[in-house]
C-alpha positions in Angstrom: 0.0 0.0 0.0 1.3 3.5 -0.9 2.6 5.6 1.9 0.1 8.3 1.1 -2.8 5.9 1.6 -5.5 6.7 4.2 -7.2 4.5 6.8 -10.4 4.7 8.7 -10.7 2.9 12.0 -13.9 1.9 13.8 -13.9 0.7 17.5 -16.5 -1.3 19.0 -16.8 -2.7 22.6 -15.0 -2.0 25.8 -12.4 0.6 26.9 -9.7 -2.1 26.5 -10.5 -2.2 22.8 -10.1 1.6 22.6 -6.6 1.3 23.9 -5.9 -1.4 21.2 -7.3 0.9 18.5 -5.0 3.8 19.6 -2.1 1.5 19.3 -3.2 0.2 15.9 -3.6 3.9 14.8 0.0 4.6 15.9 1.3 1.6 14.0 -0.6 2.5 10.8 0.7 6.1 10.9 4.2 4.9 11.5 3.8 2.8 8.4 3.1 6.0 6.5 -0.6 6.0 6.4 -2.9 8.9 7.3 -6.1 8.7 9.4 -9.4 10.0 7.8 -12.9 10.4 9.1 -14.2 10.4 5.5 -15.0 6.8 4.8 -15.3 7.3 1.1 -11.7 8.6 1.0 -10.2 5.6 2.9 -8.1 3.1 1.2 -8.1 0.8 4.3 -11.0 0.3 6.7 -10.2 -1.4 10.0 -13.0 -2.6 12.3 -11.9 -3.4 15.9 -14.6 -5.7 16.8 -16.2 -7.1 20.1 -17.5 -10.6 20.6 -18.1 -10.8 24.4 -21.9 -11.4 24.1 -24.3 -12.0 21.3 -25.5 -8.4 21.0 -21.8 -7.3 20.6 -21.3 -9.9 17.8 -24.5 -8.7 16.1 -23.3 -5.1 16.3 -19.9 -6.0 14.9 -21.5 -7.7 11.9 -24.0 -5.1 11.3 -21.1 -2.4 11.4 -19.1 -4.4 8.9 -22.1 -4.6 6.5 -22.9 -0.9 6.8 -19.3 0.0 6.1 -19.3 -2.1 3.1 -22.2 -0.3 1.6 -20.6 3.2 2.2 -17.0 2.5 1.2 -15.5 3.3 -2.1 -14.9 0.4 -4.6 -11.2 0.3 -4.2 -11.0 0.2 -0.4 -10.4 -2.9 1.7 -12.0 -3.9 5.0 -10.0 -5.6 7.6 -11.4 -6.9 10.9 -9.5 -7.3 14.1 -10.3 -7.6 17.8 -12.3 -10.3 19.6 -14.6 -11.3 16.7 -11.6 -11.9 14.4 -9.8 -13.9 17.1 -12.7 -16.0 18.2 -14.5 -16.6 14.8 -11.7 -15.8 12.2 -12.2 -18.7 9.8 -16.0 -18.5 10.0 -16.1 -14.7 9.4 -13.8 -15.1 6.4 -16.3 -17.6 4.9 -19.5 -16.0 5.9 -18.7 -12.4 5.2 -17.2 -12.0 1.6 -17.2 -8.2 2.3 -14.3 -8.7 4.5 -10.9 -8.6 2.7 -8.8 -9.7 5.7 -9.2 -11.1 9.1 -6.4 -10.2 11.5 -6.5 -11.9 14.9 -4.5 -10.7 17.9 -0.9 -9.8 17.0 -1.6 -10.0 13.2 -1.0 -6.9 11.1 -4.1 -5.1 10.0 -2.2 -3.7 6.9 -3.0 -5.6 3.7 0.7 -5.4 2.6 1.8 -7.7 5.5 -0.3 -10.8 6.0 0.5 -13.2 8.6 -0.9 -16.5 10.1 0.7 -16.2 13.4 1.2 -13.3 15.9 4.1 -10.9 14.8 3.7 -8.3 17.4 2.5 -7.8 21.0 -0.4 -5.3 20.9 -0.3 -4.9 24.7 3.2 -3.3 24.5 3.1 -1.4 21.2 3.9 2.4 21.6 0.9 4.7 21.6 0.4 8.3 20.4 -0.5 11.1 22.9 -4.2 11.3 23.8 -6.3 13.9 22.2 -8.4 14.1 25.4 -7.3 15.2 28.9 -7.8 11.5 30.1 -6.9 8.2 28.6 -7.5 4.4 29.2 -4.4 2.5 30.1 -4.4 -1.3 29.7 -2.0 -2.8 32.2 -2.7 -6.5 31.5 -4.3 -8.8 29.0 -6.3 -12.0 29.5 -7.8 -13.6 32.6 -7.1 -16.7 34.7 -10.6 -16.9 36.2 -13.3 -19.3 35.1 -16.6 -17.4 35.7 -19.5 -19.5 34.5 -20.8 -16.9 32.0 -17.6 -15.6 30.5 -15.9 -16.6 27.3 -13.0 -14.2 27.4 -10.3 -16.5 28.7 -11.0 -18.8 25.7 -9.8 -16.2 23.2 -7.9 -13.6 25.2 -5.9 -16.2 27.0 -4.4 -16.3 30.5 -3.5 -13.1 32.3 -0.3 -11.4 31.0 0.7 -8.3 33.0 2.8 -5.6 31.6 6.2 -4.5 33.0 5.9 -1.5 35.2 8.4 0.4 33.3 6.6 0.0 29.9 3.3 1.2 31.6 5.1 4.3 33.0 6.5 5.1 29.6 3.1 4.9 28.2 1.7 7.2 30.9 4.3 9.8 30.0 3.6 9.5 26.3 -0.2 10.1 26.9 0.2 13.6 28.2 -3.0 13.5 30.2 -4.5 14.6 33.5 -6.3 11.4 34.3 -5.3 7.8 33.7 -8.0 5.1 33.8 -6.4 1.7 34.4 -8.1 -1.2 32.8 -7.7 -5.0 32.5 -9.8 -8.1 32.5 -8.9 -8.6 36.2 -7.2 -5.4 37.2 -6.5 -6.0 40.8 -4.6 -9.3 40.0 -2.1 -7.3 38.0 1.4 -8.7 38.4 0.5 -12.1 39.9 1.6 -13.9 36.6 4.9 -12.3 36.9 5.8 -13.9 40.1 6.1 -10.8 42.1 3.5 -11.5 44.7 -0.1 -10.3 45.4 -1.2 -6.8 45.1 1.6 -5.5 43.0 -0.9 -3.0 41.5 -0.2 -0.9 44.6 3.4 0.0 43.7 2.2 0.7 40.2 -0.4 3.1 41.5 2.3 4.8 43.6 4.3 5.4 40.5 1.6 6.6 38.3 0.2 9.2 40.8 3.5 11.0 40.6 2.9 11.5 36.9 -0.8 12.5 36.6 -3.5 14.3 38.7 -6.1 11.5 38.8 -5.7 7.7 38.6 -8.9 5.7 38.3 -9.3 1.9 38.5 -12.0 0.0 36.6 -13.0 -3.7 36.9 -12.1 -4.8 40.4 -12.8 -8.3 41.3 -14.2 -8.0 44.9 -12.2 -10.8 46.6 -9.0 -9.1 45.5 -9.8 -6.0 47.5 -8.0 -6.0 50.8 -7.3 -3.3 53.4 -3.9 -2.3 51.7 -5.6 -1.8 48.3 -8.4 0.2 50.0 -5.9 2.3 51.8 -4.0 2.9 48.6 -7.1 3.8 46.6 -8.5 6.1 49.2 -5.3 8.0 49.6 -3.7 7.9 46.2 -6.3 7.4 43.5 -9.7 9.0 43.1 -12.1 7.3 45.6 -14.1 5.6 42.8 -14.6 1.8 43.3 -15.8 -0.2 40.3 -16.7 -3.5 41.9 -17.4 -6.4 39.6 -20.2 -8.0 41.7 -22.5 -9.6 39.0 -25.1 -10.7 41.6 -25.6 -11.1 45.4 -27.5 -14.3 45.8 -25.2 -17.0 47.4 -26.8 -19.9 45.4 -26.6 -18.0 42.1 -23.1 -16.8 42.8 -22.0 -20.4 43.2 -23.7 -21.3 39.9 -21.8 -18.4 38.3 -18.6 -19.8 39.7 -18.0 -16.4 41.4 -16.8 -15.3 44.9 -19.0 -13.5 47.2 -22.6 -12.8 48.3 -24.7 -10.0 49.7 -23.2 -10.1 53.1 -19.6 -10.2 52.0 -20.3 -7.2 49.6 -22.0 -5.3 52.4 -19.0 -5.6 54.6 -16.6 -4.6 51.8 -18.6 -1.6 50.8 -19.1 -0.5 54.4 -15.4 -0.9 55.1 -14.6 1.4 52.1 -17.1 4.0 53.3 -15.5 3.9 56.7 -12.2 4.7 55.1 -13.6 7.3 52.7 -17.1 8.6 53.3 -17.0 10.3 50.0 -16.2 7.2 48.0 -18.2 6.5 44.9 -19.4 3.1 43.8 -20.2 1.4 40.5 -21.1 -2.2 39.7 -22.7 -4.4 37.1 -25.2 -7.1 37.5 -26.3 -10.0 35.3 -30.0 -10.6 35.1 -31.5 -13.9 34.0 -28.6 -16.3 34.7 -29.9 -19.9 34.4 -31.7 -20.9 37.6 -32.3 -17.4 38.8 -35.4 -17.3 40.9 -37.8 -14.6 42.2 -36.0 -14.9 45.5 -32.8 -14.1 43.9 -34.2 -11.1 42.2 -35.7 -9.9 45.5 -32.4 -10.3 47.3 -30.7 -8.2 44.5 -33.4 -5.5 44.8 -32.9 -5.4 48.6 -29.2 -5.1 48.3 -29.5 -2.2 45.9 -32.0 -0.5 48.1 -29.8 -0.8 51.1 -26.3 -0.2 49.7 -27.3 2.8 47.6 -24.5 2.5 45.0 -24.0 5.6 42.9 -23.9 3.9 39.5 -25.1 0.4 38.4 -25.5 -1.3 35.1 -27.9 -4.3 34.5 -27.3 -6.7 31.7 -29.3 -9.7 30.5 -27.5 -13.0 30.5 -26.0 -14.1 27.2 -25.7 -17.8 26.6 -22.2 -18.1 25.3 -20.9 -21.2 23.5 -18.2 -23.1 25.4 -18.9 -21.6 28.8 -20.0 -23.5 31.9 -23.4 -21.6 32.0 -24.3 -22.8 28.4 -24.8 -26.3 29.7 -26.9 -25.3 32.8 -30.6 -26.1 33.0 -33.2 -23.5 34.1 -32.8 -21.0 31.3 -35.0 -17.9 32.0 -37.7 -16.7 29.6 -36.7 -13.6 27.7 -39.9 -11.7 28.6 -39.2 -12.4 32.4 -35.5 -11.1 32.0 -36.8 -7.8 30.4 -39.3 -7.4 33.2 -36.6 -7.9 35.8 -34.2 -5.5 34.1 -36.9 -2.8 34.0 -37.6 -3.2 37.7 -33.9 -3.0 38.6 -33.1 -0.1 36.3 -36.1 1.9 37.6 -34.9 1.5 41.1 -31.3 2.5 40.3 -32.3 5.5 38.3 -34.0 6.9 41.3 -31.1 6.2 43.6 -28.6 7.9 41.0 -30.9 10.9 40.6 -31.2 11.3 44.4 -27.4 11.2 44.9 -27.0 13.8 42.1 -29.6 16.0 43.7 -27.8 15.9 47.0 -24.8 17.5 45.4 -26.7 20.8 44.5 -24.9 23.7 46.3 -21.7 21.7 46.7 -18.4 23.0 45.4 -16.7 20.5 43.1 -13.5 20.2 41.2 -14.1 19.4 37.6 -11.8 18.1 34.9 -13.0 19.8 31.6 -13.1 17.1 29.0 -14.4 19.1 26.1 -16.1 22.4 25.4 -18.8 22.9 28.1 -18.5 19.3 29.4 -16.5 18.0 32.4 -16.4 15.4 35.1 -15.7 15.2 38.8 -13.9 12.2 40.4 -17.4 10.7 40.7 -17.9 10.1 37.0 -15.8 7.7 35.0 -15.4 8.9 31.4 -17.8 7.5 28.8 -19.7 5.5 31.4 -21.3 7.6 34.0 -23.0 11.1 34.0 -21.2 14.4 33.1 -21.1 18.0 34.4 -22.2 20.9 32.2 -19.7 23.7 32.8 -19.5 27.4 31.6 -18.0 27.9 28.1 -15.2 29.9 29.6 -13.8 26.8 31.3 -10.6 25.7 29.6 -10.6 22.2 28.1 -7.9 20.0 29.8 -7.8 21.9 33.0 -9.3 21.6 36.5 -11.9 24.1 37.6 -13.6 24.7 40.9 -17.3 25.1 40.4 -20.6 25.1 42.3 -23.4 22.6 41.4 -26.5 24.5 40.4 -28.7 21.7 39.3 -29.1 18.1 38.2 -31.0 16.1 35.6 -31.0 12.4 36.0 -27.3 11.3 35.9 -25.9 14.7 34.9 -25.0 17.9 36.8 -25.0 21.6 35.9 -22.3 23.7 37.5 -21.2 27.4 37.4 -18.5 29.6 38.7 -20.6 31.2 41.4 
């Protein structure tokens, strides 16, 4: 491909995919290509896909087909990411619109085809962020065997990055906030033989380079007092706990650690250490065998614990997982009913917590013109703060909360 060729990259799925896409962008630019937002002007179209659940796979395929309709006749479509890794051969056969399937570590450039990994995407260099914050992936893969999850089957076991390579990337990003991500974040470093909780010295190093450090995807059994202390004193006090459910019997069927009582104790301990701590979690609804009693227990937990942010997702029956062989599948209409019940409850809790901030003075990181966040909001996931147009993008500003609308706040200088 000529050095003046242009590429258009589409990213689907989770924040970890966004990191991969930024690294792919850097690699393509270093190969002499130029990024373009104009699809009709692109010589190469790269789709970084997601395949975590059925809805994600459907979105990936629909995106590919839509891009095929809009591209120019001479352009080529390459798909990479989880869909390519998990279903590479099938995709190549079922979607003639795709010119090349590039699994993990395989070049997306059509000039360099490979059948085996040629590079480690996890440790590729990355360009500076165009935002005042950036996701930073510190590990790849997962060693757990959760009943519903297919990720280990195509992402492989956990591979933690070397601290020095992570710090080099932090410096290159040139941001005010770093958001650490991985499939099992708190287990960082365990595969390197350096002992448990090596994420703490990593945090200690990163906070010397940026103003805010945020941790996403924390498996609850990994959170001990040392990590709580480190997060409350060094990072923003934002705890993204991967709970999934609270019913003891259902948690066992999920092959997960924990239950309502353990989670209550954990959250209460964090609140004792940091009364201003913010909590987010996700819950699966409709896992095989889920009963009305399980649903009631989850509702009671949410009412009692008053988490700031919650996401609720319907169970996806994934091929090759433990859950796919379980009896007691839940009717889709009942899952939808339970999702609505939980979402309605949480929307009220979130709105009440946002209302309680009216009149408070807050420190806001301005992400873009007129829009910012406090430590209470993870980027692209939670609510936002509307700020005066005079607030400079990329800087922190002290403001007073004037109003709220659902998950969002409105703030002004006085």
